[in-house]
C-alpha positions as CSV (number, residue, x, y, z in Angstrom):
1,M,37.1,7.2,58.4
2,A,40.8,6.9,59.3
3,M,42.1,10.1,61.0
4,T,44.9,11.5,58.9
5,G,48.2,12.5,60.6
6,F,47.6,16.2,60.2
7,R,44.1,15.8,61.9
8,K,45.8,13.8,64.7
9,L,48.2,16.7,65.2
10,L,45.6,19.2,65.5
11,L,43.6,17.2,68.2
12,I,46.6,16.8,70.2
13,A,47.3,20.4,69.9
14,A,43.8,21.3,71.1
15,T,44.0,18.9,73.9
16,A,47.1,20.3,75.1
17,A,45.9,23.9,74.9
18,I,42.8,22.8,77.1
19,A,45.3,21.3,79.6
20,V,47.7,24.1,79.8
21,P,45.6,26.4,82.1
22,Q,45.8,23.8,84.8
23,M,49.5,23.6,84.8
24,A,50.1,27.3,84.1
25,G,52.3,28.9,86.8
26,A,52.8,25.6,88.6
27,A,56.2,25.8,89.9
28,R,57.4,22.4,91.1
29,P,60.7,22.2,93.2
30,W,62.4,18.8,92.7
31,L,65.6,16.6,93.3
32,L,65.9,14.0,90.6
33,P,68.6,11.2,91.2
34,S,70.3,9.5,88.3
35,E,69.8,6.1,89.8
36,T,68.0,5.1,93.2
37,M,69.2,1.5,93.7
38,F,72.9,0.6,93.8
39,A,74.7,-2.8,94.4
40,G,76.7,-1.5,97.4
41,S,80.1,-2.2,96.1
42,G,81.6,0.8,97.8
43,N,82.7,2.7,94.6
44,E,79.5,3.8,93.0
45,W,78.5,7.3,92.1
46,L,75.3,9.3,91.9
47,T,74.5,12.6,90.2
48,V,71.6,14.7,91.1
49,D,69.7,17.4,89.2
50,A,67.9,20.1,91.3
51,A,65.6,22.5,89.8
52,I,62.1,24.3,89.8
53,S,59.8,23.6,86.9
54,S,56.5,23.5,85.5
55,D,57.1,20.3,83.5
56,L,58.5,17.2,85.6
57,Y,61.4,16.7,85.0
58,Y,62.5,19.6,82.8
59,F,64.5,22.8,83.3
60,D,62.4,25.8,82.6
61,H,62.8,28.1,85.7
62,P,65.9,30.0,86.8
63,G,68.4,27.8,88.5
64,Q,68.5,27.9,92.5
65,D,71.4,28.2,94.7
66,W,70.3,25.5,97.0
67,Q,72.6,23.8,99.5
68,P,72.1,20.1,99.5
69,V,72.3,18.2,102.7
70,V,72.9,14.3,102.5
71,T,72.2,12.1,105.4
72,A,74.3,9.0,105.1
73,P,73.0,5.4,106.2
74,D,74.7,5.8,109.4
75,G,73.0,9.2,110.3
76,S,76.0,11.1,109.6
77,T,76.2,13.8,107.0
78,A,77.9,13.0,103.6
79,Q,79.7,15.5,101.5
80,V,78.5,16.3,97.8
81,E,81.1,16.9,95.1
82,N,81.2,18.8,91.8
83,R,78.4,21.1,92.8
84,S,77.5,23.5,90.0
85,V,74.7,26.0,89.7
86,G,73.6,26.9,86.4
87,K,70.9,29.0,84.8
88,L,68.4,26.6,85.0
89,R,69.4,23.9,87.4
90,Q,71.9,22.7,89.9
91,T,73.9,19.4,89.8
92,F,76.1,17.6,92.3
93,D,77.6,14.1,92.7
94,L,77.5,11.6,95.6
95,G,79.9,8.9,96.5
96,I,78.0,5.8,97.4
97,K,80.5,4.4,99.9
98,A,78.4,2.6,102.4
99,K,75.5,0.3,102.4
100,G,72.0,1.5,103.3
101,T,69.7,4.3,102.4
102,Y,70.9,8.1,101.7
103,R,68.4,10.8,102.3
104,I,69.3,14.0,100.0
105,A,67.5,17.0,101.0
106,V,67.4,20.7,100.5
107,V,65.7,22.5,103.5
108,N,65.0,26.4,103.5
109,E,63.6,28.4,106.4
110,M,62.5,31.9,106.0
111,L,60.6,34.5,108.0
112,M,57.7,36.3,106.5
113,G,55.9,39.1,108.4
114,N,55.4,42.9,108.7
115,Y,55.9,45.9,111.0
116,M,54.4,49.3,111.7
117,L,56.6,52.2,110.6
118,N,55.5,56.1,110.6
119,G,51.8,54.8,110.7
120,E,52.0,52.3,107.8
121,R,52.4,48.6,107.7
122,K,55.4,47.3,105.7
123,M,56.3,44.0,104.7
124,L,59.6,42.2,105.8
125,P,62.1,41.9,102.8
126,R,61.9,38.5,100.9
127,G,64.5,36.2,102.1
128,T,64.6,37.4,105.8
129,T,65.8,34.7,108.3
130,A,65.8,34.7,111.9
131,A,69.5,35.5,111.6
132,T,68.8,38.6,109.7
133,L,65.6,39.6,111.2
134,A,67.3,42.4,113.4
135,T,68.7,44.2,110.5
136,A,65.7,43.7,108.2
137,V,63.4,45.7,110.6
138,P,64.5,49.3,110.7
139,Q,64.8,51.6,113.9
140,G,61.7,53.0,115.0
141,A,59.5,50.1,113.8
142,T,56.9,48.7,116.1
143,D,54.4,45.9,116.2
144,V,56.6,43.4,114.4
145,Q,54.6,40.3,113.3
146,T,56.6,37.2,111.9
147,A,55.8,33.6,110.6
148,T,58.0,30.9,109.3
149,A,58.1,29.5,105.9
150,T,59.7,26.1,105.5
151,T,60.3,24.1,102.5
152,R,61.9,20.5,102.3
153,I,62.6,18.8,99.0
154,E,64.0,15.4,99.3
155,T,64.9,12.1,97.2
156,F,66.2,8.8,98.4
157,V,68.8,6.3,97.3
158,T,69.8,2.9,98.6
159,A,72.9,0.6,98.2
160,G,72.1,-2.8,99.0
161,E,69.2,-3.5,101.4
162,P,66.9,-0.3,102.1
163,D,67.2,0.7,106.0
164,R,65.6,3.6,108.0
165,K,68.6,5.3,110.0
166,A,68.7,8.1,107.8
167,F,65.0,9.2,108.4
168,A,65.5,10.8,111.8
169,T,63.1,13.9,111.9
170,T,63.7,17.4,113.2
171,G,60.4,18.5,114.5
172,K,60.4,21.4,112.1
173,G,58.1,22.0,109.1
174,L,56.9,19.0,107.0
175,E,58.5,15.8,107.2
176,M,58.1,12.4,105.9
177,V,58.3,9.1,108.0
178,P,58.2,6.1,105.6
179,V,55.7,3.2,106.4
180,T,56.7,1.9,103.1
181,H,60.4,2.6,102.2
182,P,60.6,5.1,99.4
183,N,63.0,2.8,97.6
184,D,60.7,-0.1,97.8
185,L,57.9,0.9,95.3
186,A,56.3,-1.2,92.8
187,V,53.5,-0.9,90.3
188,G,50.2,-2.1,91.5
189,E,51.5,-2.1,95.0
190,A,50.1,0.3,97.8
191,A,52.7,2.6,99.4
192,T,52.0,4.5,102.7
193,F,53.8,7.4,103.9
194,Q,53.3,9.3,107.2
195,F,53.9,13.2,107.3
196,L,54.6,15.1,110.4
197,L,54.0,18.8,110.9
198,N,56.4,20.3,113.3
199,G,56.9,16.9,115.0
200,K,53.0,16.1,115.1
201,P,50.9,14.0,112.6
202,A,50.0,16.5,109.7
203,A,46.2,15.5,109.5
204,G,43.9,16.4,106.7
205,L,46.3,17.8,104.2
206,D,46.0,17.3,100.6
207,V,48.8,15.2,98.9
208,V,49.4,15.1,95.1
209,A,51.4,12.4,93.3
210,I,52.4,13.1,89.7
211,P,54.5,11.0,87.3
212,G,57.3,12.7,85.4
213,G,57.1,13.3,81.7
214,I,54.1,15.7,81.7
215,R,55.7,17.8,79.0
216,Y,54.6,14.9,76.6
217,R,51.1,14.2,77.5
218,A,48.0,16.2,77.7
219,D,46.8,14.3,80.9
220,L,48.6,15.3,84.1
221,K,48.0,11.9,85.6
222,Q,47.7,13.5,89.0
223,M,46.8,11.2,91.9
224,D,45.1,13.0,94.9
225,A,44.8,11.9,98.4
226,K,44.5,13.3,101.9
227,T,46.2,12.4,105.1
228,D,44.4,10.7,107.8
229,A,44.5,11.6,111.5
230,Q,47.9,9.9,111.8
231,G,49.2,12.0,108.9
232,K,49.3,8.9,106.7
233,V,48.6,8.5,103.2
234,T,48.4,5.7,100.6
235,F,49.1,5.6,96.9
236,T,48.8,2.6,94.6
237,W,51.1,3.1,91.6
238,P,49.6,2.7,88.2
239,E,52.8,2.7,86.1
240,A,56.6,2.7,86.4
241,G,58.7,5.8,86.6
242,M,59.6,8.7,88.7
243,Y,57.0,10.5,90.8
244,W,56.8,13.8,92.4
245,V,54.9,13.6,95.8
246,S,54.1,16.9,97.4
247,L,51.8,18.8,100.0
248,S,51.8,22.0,101.9
249,S,50.4,23.4,105.2
250,G,49.2,27.0,106.0
251,G,49.8,30.0,103.7
252,R,46.6,31.7,104.2
253,R,47.0,35.4,105.0
254,G,45.4,37.0,108.0
255,P,42.1,38.9,107.6
256,G,42.4,41.7,105.1
257,E,46.1,40.9,104.2
258,G,46.6,41.5,100.3
259,P,44.8,39.9,97.4
260,G,42.1,37.3,98.2
261,A,41.3,39.1,101.5
262,G,37.6,39.2,100.4
263,G,37.5,35.5,99.2
264,P,39.2,33.5,96.6
265,G,40.4,35.8,93.9
266,G,38.9,38.7,95.7
267,A,40.5,42.4,95.4
268,Q,42.4,43.8,98.3
269,G,40.0,45.4,100.6
270,A,36.8,43.7,99.1
271,A,35.5,42.7,102.5
272,A,36.0,46.2,104.2
273,P,32.8,47.5,106.0
274,A,30.5,49.7,104.3
275,G,31.5,53.4,104.5
276,Q,35.3,52.5,105.4
277,G,37.3,53.0,102.2
278,G,40.7,51.5,101.5
279,P,42.1,48.1,102.4
280,R,41.7,46.4,105.8
281,P,44.5,46.3,108.1
282,M,47.0,43.2,107.5
283,G,46.4,40.4,109.9
284,P,49.1,38.3,111.3
285,P,51.0,36.2,108.9
286,Q,50.4,32.3,109.2
287,D,53.2,29.7,109.4
288,R,53.7,27.9,106.0
289,A,55.3,24.6,105.2
290,T,55.9,22.8,101.9
291,Y,57.3,19.3,101.3
292,A,58.2,17.6,97.8
293,M,59.9,14.3,97.1
294,T,60.9,12.4,94.2
295,V,60.7,8.5,94.1
296,E,61.0,5.8,91.6
297,V,58.4,3.2,90.9
298,Q,59.8,0.0,89.6
299,G,57.9,-1.9,86.9
């Protein structure tokens, strides 16, 4: 018997409801270019949207005051124009004046950590950086422990033929080195990227690739892979469109530090020895690094 339109709607709604838990709370940062390939006439323009969202690529989280950095094809820094930070997203324009590949990035580096004060361990304020650490730690504090949290968000556009001068690495956090150029991706073809962590191959990290448009489908269509000993990972693209590719390293708390000390989802202090009430002392914080890029796959 043919399924009525109403029954189809019920089935879609039920399927979507099942899919929500796996996506709930997933905040994905991204840069979305209006176009990735240009002729290279010297008078073309690009607009970039920047946001954090659960759905790709839609605006459903508060906007961020990110500072974009653009590396031009000759390795110099290009200036963005008409930058505007709204309630749900940021936008800016870039003049495409030279032939070659441009790297558009947002890079943030913060310090996490804690210190002892009057017999209690306190957490560093959110947003502390190396420059503000001295004022973030009060007088009289001892046993200061810090770790670095680095986030890099990127996308790439090319005028004319793709080149690789814009891909110089810094040796900080997670970075992508193209084996396959990110502006040379096609459906059905394998693409390989190498990831470095603090300048060395980022081996054994889980990498995800998710096509945009997840708001309109129940299946996330997520592809999962793991970097090899050289930090390399390969994806074969099943369909055309914009893809969000991301991985992270670190982020595990030290023994007894906060929720989950006794295991995944465990309560704070769950692993304390018998007869010793209260939470275990916080362990040293661990360095964290996150990377995300948006790439376009051509049909």
